[in-house]
C-alpha positions in Angstrom: 88.3 102.3 117.9 85.7 103.1 115.6 81.6 102.4 115.5 82.0 101.2 111.9 77.8 100.5 111.6 77.2 103.7 113.0 79.6 105.4 110.8 78.1 104.0 108.3 74.5 104.5 109.1 75.2 108.7 109.4 76.9 108.5 105.7 73.9 107.1 104.6 71.0 109.1 106.8 73.5 112.2 105.3 72.9 111.0 101.5 69.1 110.6 101.7 68.9 113.9 103.5 71.2 115.6 101.3 69.7 119.0 99.6 72.5 119.8 97.2 73.3 118.6 94.1 74.7 115.7 94.1 77.3 114.0 91.3 78.6 110.4 91.2 81.6 108.9 89.4 82.0 105.4 89.0 85.1 103.6 89.3 86.7 101.7 86.5 87.0 97.8 87.1 90.1 96.1 87.1 89.1 94.6 83.7 88.4 97.8 82.1 92.2 98.7 82.4 95.0 98.6 79.5 97.9 97.6 81.5 100.1 96.2 78.7 99.7 99.3 77.3 100.0 101.5 81.2 103.0 99.4 81.9 106.5 100.1 80.8 108.7 96.9 81.7 112.3 97.3 82.9 113.8 95.5 79.7 112.0 98.2 77.6 114.2 101.3 78.7 117.2 99.1 80.3 120.9 100.6 79.3 118.6 103.5 77.3 117.7 105.8 80.2 120.7 107.9 78.2 119.8 109.5 74.7 121.1 107.1 72.5 122.0 109.1 69.5 125.2 110.1 72.3 128.0 107.9 71.1 129.6 108.3 74.8 128.1 110.1 77.8 131.7 111.3 79.2 130.4 112.0 82.7 128.9 108.6 83.0 130.1 106.5 86.0 130.3 102.9 85.3 131.8 101.9 89.0 128.8 104.1 90.7 126.5 101.7 92.0 130.0 100.2 93.8 131.3 103.7 95.4 127.8 103.8 96.4 127.6 99.6 97.9 131.1 101.2 100.0 129.7 103.9 101.3 126.1 102.3 102.5 127.2 98.8 103.0 127.5 99.3 107.1 124.0 101.2 107.5 122.4 98.5 105.3 123.6 95.6 107.2 122.5 97.5 110.6 119.3 98.0 109.2 118.8 94.4 108.3 119.9 93.7 111.8 117.2 96.3 113.1 114.8 94.5 111.2 115.8 91.0 112.2 115.5 92.2 116.1 111.7 93.5 115.6 111.0 90.5 113.4 112.1 88.4 116.2 110.3 90.4 118.8 107.1 90.1 116.9 107.9 86.2 117.2 108.2 86.4 120.3 104.8 88.0 120.9 102.7 85.1 118.8 104.6 82.4 121.4 101.8 80.5 123.4 102.6 77.6 125.7 100.9 74.9 126.6 101.8 71.6 128.8 102.1 68.5 127.1 100.7 65.6 129.3 104.0 64.6 130.0 105.7 64.8 133.6 108.5 66.9 134.3 110.8 64.9 136.2 112.5 68.3 137.5 109.4 69.3 139.4 107.9 65.8 140.5 109.4 66.7 144.6 107.1 70.0 144.0 103.9 68.1 143.2 102.7 68.9 146.9 102.2 72.3 146.9 102.7 72.7 142.8 100.2 71.2 140.5 102.3 72.5 137.3 104.8 69.2 136.8 104.2 68.7 133.1 106.4 69.7 130.6 106.3 72.4 128.5 106.1 73.2 125.3 106.4 76.6 123.2 104.8 77.3 119.8 105.3 80.2 117.6 102.3 81.5 114.9 103.5 81.7 111.3 104.5 84.6 110.2 102.9 86.3 106.5 104.5 86.8 103.5 105.1 90.1 102.6 105.8 92.3 99.4 106.3 95.8 98.2 104.8 97.8 95.5 106.3 101.1 95.4 105.1 104.5 92.9 107.2 107.3 92.8 106.5 111.1 91.4 108.3 111.8 88.1 107.6 115.0 87.8 109.3 118.3 86.7 109.5 119.2 90.4 111.4 116.6 92.0 114.2 118.0 90.0 116.3 118.9 93.0 114.7 115.8 95.1 115.6 113.1 92.3 119.1 112.3 93.5 118.2 111.6 97.1 115.0 110.0 96.3 117.3 106.9 93.8 119.7 107.0 96.2 116.5 106.0 99.5 115.1 103.6 96.4 118.0 101.7 96.0 118.9 101.5 99.9 115.5 99.8 100.0 115.5 97.6 97.0 119.1 96.3 98.4 117.3 95.3 101.7 114.3 93.5 100.5 116.6 91.9 98.1 118.5 91.0 101.1 115.8 90.1 103.2 114.2 88.4 100.0 111.1 90.1 99.8 109.5 90.5 96.7 108.8 94.3 95.4 108.0 96.0 92.3 109.0 100.3 92.0 106.9 102.0 89.2 107.9 105.6 88.8 104.4 107.6 86.8 105.2 109.7 84.2 103.9 111.3 81.7 106.8 111.3 79.4 107.0 108.4 77.5 106.4 109.2 73.9 107.3 105.7 72.2 103.4 104.8 72.2 100.8 107.5 72.2 97.6 105.8 73.3 95.5 106.3 76.8 94.9 103.9 79.6 91.8 103.3 79.4 88.5 104.0 77.4 85.5 105.1 80.0 82.2 104.6 79.4 79.2 106.7 80.3 78.9 107.5 83.8 83.1 106.6 84.8 85.4 108.9 85.7 87.6 110.5 83.2 91.1 108.8 84.1 91.9 108.7 80.1 94.7 111.0 80.5 97.7 109.8 79.0 100.4 108.2 81.8 102.6 105.5 81.9 104.1 103.6 85.0 107.5 103.1 84.6 108.7 99.8 85.8 112.6 100.6 87.1 112.9 97.9 89.6 111.6 94.6 90.0 112.6 91.3 92.4 112.1 89.8 88.8 115.3 91.6 87.7 118.7 88.9 87.6 121.3 90.4 89.2 123.2 91.6 86.3 120.1 93.8 85.1 119.2 94.8 88.9 123.1 96.6 88.9 122.6 97.5 85.7 119.7 99.9 86.3 120.7 100.7 89.2 124.3 102.6 88.4 121.9 103.9 85.6 119.3 105.5 88.0 122.3 106.5 90.4 124.0 108.5 87.2 120.4 109.7 86.4 120.3 111.3 89.5 123.3 113.3 89.1 122.8 114.3 86.0 119.0 115.6 86.5 119.8 118.4 88.6 122.0 119.8 86.1 120.3 121.4 83.9 122.3 122.1 81.7 123.2 118.6 80.8 119.5 117.8 80.5 120.2 116.6 76.8 122.2 113.4 78.0 118.8 112.1 79.3 116.8 110.1 76.5 113.1 111.9 76.1 111.3 108.7 77.3 112.5 109.5 80.8 112.0 113.2 81.1 110.6 114.5 83.9 106.9 115.8 83.0 103.3 115.5 85.2 102.2 114.1 88.0 99.4 111.7 87.4 99.1 110.6 90.8 95.4 110.1 91.0 95.3 107.9 87.7 98.6 105.7 89.2 96.0 105.1 92.8 93.0 104.5 90.6 95.1 102.2 88.6 96.9 100.4 91.5 94.3 98.1 93.0 94.7 96.0 90.2 98.4 95.8 89.8 98.4 95.1 93.7 96.2 92.0 93.2 98.1 90.4 90.6 101.4 91.4 92.3 100.1 89.5 95.3 98.4 86.8 93.6 102.2 86.0 91.5 104.1 86.0 94.8 101.6 84.9 97.3 102.0 87.9 99.4 99.8 88.1 102.1 100.6 91.6 103.1 101.4 93.8 100.6 102.6 97.5 101.6 102.1 100.0 98.9 103.9 103.4 99.1 103.6 106.3 97.3 106.5 109.1 97.5 105.1 112.3 95.6 106.3 115.9 96.4 102.7 117.8 96.0 99.6 117.1 95.0 97.8 116.1 91.7 96.8 119.0 90.1 94.2 117.8 87.5 90.0 117.7 87.9 88.2 114.6 87.3 85.1 114.5 85.2 83.1 111.8 84.2 82.7 110.3 81.2 79.5 111.6 79.0 78.3 110.9 75.2 78.5 114.7 74.8 80.3 117.3 76.7 77.5 118.6 78.8 76.5 115.8 80.5 79.4 115.6 82.2 80.2 116.2 85.8 83.2 117.5 87.9 84.5 115.4 90.9 85.8 116.8 93.9 85.0 118.4 97.3 81.8 119.6 97.9 81.1 123.7 97.6 78.2 125.3 97.9 75.1 124.0 95.7 76.9 120.4 94.7 78.5 117.6 96.3 80.1 114.3 94.7 80.4 110.5 95.3 82.5 107.5 94.1 81.0 104.5 93.8 82.9 101.5 93.1 81.1 99.4 90.7 83.3 96.2 92.0 82.5 96.3 95.8 79.5 98.3 95.4 80.5 100.9 97.6 80.2 104.6 97.7 82.2 106.8 98.7 82.2 111.3 99.5 84.4 113.1 98.3 85.4 114.8 101.5 87.3 118.5 101.9 90.2 116.5 101.7 89.8 116.1 97.5 89.2 113.0 95.7 93.1 111.4 96.4 92.4 110.6 99.9 88.8 109.0 98.6 90.7 106.7 95.9 93.1 105.9 98.8 90.2 104.6 100.7 89.5 102.4 97.8 92.8 101.1 97.1 92.4 100.0 100.7 89.5 98.4 100.8 90.0 96.6 97.2 93.6 95.2 98.1 93.6 95.1 102.0 97.3 96.5 101.7 99.2 98.8 104.6 99.6 102.3 103.0 102.3 104.5 103.5 102.8 107.4 102.1 105.7 110.4 101.9 105.2 113.9 101.3 108.6 115.4 100.2 108.6 119.2 101.2 111.0 122.4 100.3 112.5 124.0 104.2 111.2 126.2 105.6 109.1 126.9 108.1 106.1 128.2 105.7 106.6 125.8 103.3 105.8 123.5 106.8 103.1 125.2 107.1 101.3 125.7 104.2 101.4 121.8 103.6 99.6 121.4 107.1 97.2 123.9 106.2 96.3 122.3 102.8 96.1 118.7 104.6 94.0 120.7 107.2 95.9 118.8 109.8 96.3 121.3 113.0 100.0 120.3 114.1 100.7 122.4 117.2 103.7 124.9 118.0 106.5 122.3 118.2 105.6 120.4 115.4 107.9 121.8 113.0 111.1 121.7 115.1 109.7 118.0 115.3 110.0 117.8 111.8 113.5 119.5 111.5 115.2 117.2 114.4 113.6 113.8 113.6 114.0 114.5 109.5 110.4 113.8 109.3 106.7 115.0 110.9 103.7 112.2 110.6 100.5 112.7 109.8 98.2 109.8 110.8 95.1 111.0 107.9 94.8 112.0 104.5 94.5 108.2 103.1 97.8 106.4 103.9 97.9 104.4 107.4 101.2 106.1 107.8 101.5 109.6 106.3 105.4 110.9 106.3 106.8 114.8 105.8 110.0 114.4 105.0 112.6 117.0 103.5 113.5 117.6 100.3 117.0 118.2 98.5 120.1 117.4 100.3 118.4 116.2 103.1 117.2 113.1 101.2 120.9 111.8 100.6 122.1 108.7 102.3 125.5 109.9 103.3 126.9 109.7 106.6 129.2 111.1 108.8 132.4 109.5 110.1 133.9 109.3 113.6 136.2 111.2 113.0 133.6 114.1 111.8 131.5 113.8 115.0 134.5 113.5 117.1 135.8 116.5 115.9 139.4 117.5 114.7 141.2 117.1 117.8 140.6 113.1 118.6 143.6 112.1 120.3 142.2 112.2 123.4 138.9 111.0 123.6 136.3 110.7 126.8 134.7 107.6 126.8 131.0 109.3 127.1 132.4 111.6 124.2 133.0 108.4 122.1 129.7 106.9 123.3 127.9 109.6 122.6 129.3 109.6 118.9 128.5 106.1 118.4 125.2 106.6 119.3 124.2 109.3 117.2 126.4 107.2 114.4 123.5 104.8 114.6 120.9 107.3 114.7 122.1 108.9 111.7 121.8 105.5 109.9 118.0 105.6 110.4 116.9 109.2 109.6 119.1 109.6 106.7 117.8 106.3 105.2 113.7 107.6 106.4 112.4 105.8 103.2 114.0 102.7 104.6 113.7 102.4 108.1 109.8 103.5 108.4 109.1 100.7 105.9 111.2 97.9 108.7 108.8 99.5 111.2 105.6 98.4 109.3 107.3 95.1 107.8 108.3 94.4 111.1 
């Protein structure tokens, strides 16, 4: 619970009594962005993921998607059932029972001591239409995580297709070189997001089945190849991994999400960001001359920064967490979306503690043990509704242990207790090995 009015008052008083130098950067409006230049439709690179100059890519597996579906079919169906159960439970909570005004003949004999002798009717409030928009980090540091990330991604899109939820998946990249142009021409006083970046529309519910399967098969092959450094030459130049334009992606996302909501008439849109680090760029305001620019970032010893949204007329103080949480707050206020973040991190306690320190989170002594056991650690801050730290590398794989692996080699005579434990663990692995999908299911249901 928050005292929103008092919170706003305290922020306003703080601004009025601010003794430090104040720098204010204006957010670009939705109409300022060059969406057609930034967004690369899937049709532009469908079938062109790998280098066209190669007459034959000998390691390409044309049936890789079929193999993936065979391995993941039961797990995805299990997760679909899990979603339907959660959805049904949510519907039951919305049931309202009321009198019809018609006598219930089965209760008439109790009229002397029971005043409730009318028939009842239950009505269920209609649920809301959902949609999913996802943004994936396409930077060089994702190399070791790309194979598992793509597997997680395809389980998510397969799930959305099965339950008929519209979706769009974008990879934010700096390597799309076919057209060198900027995403925006900032005006004086606006924050300068003019650095080159593109959003590659990897998957969309607009795809025909044949298009989806071709792209999914290409991306699974891509995940296998990108981790092998000596085979990088097989991948087309436009699909290479580059920088991390996270802040620019968040800034343009409000226009994309609102367009998506309008196109699909989605009442609830869940927006997902998956990265393995923060945006390392520094933001400045646009000025006619170089000396008039101002840095927009966390407060230091002599200055404090604000971001002003020109459309909502709200001002946001950039806190110690940095610009990214502030931009996420603006995105949520402008779209009303659900925000879910996934932070892929290397294994090891030192890396875990370093990330929590950068995010200014106090975790307690058992946090790492929980992270290691459950394959995620939840943070309720940093601008997201839910923010999950998840292990990278092989831990992202969707491979499941089968029953023989769980029971051991000598499984001819197995006790009922051991068999029950193996089944429970196998079902639990279906959730933990698909952490991205399982967390989105919880949010959507």
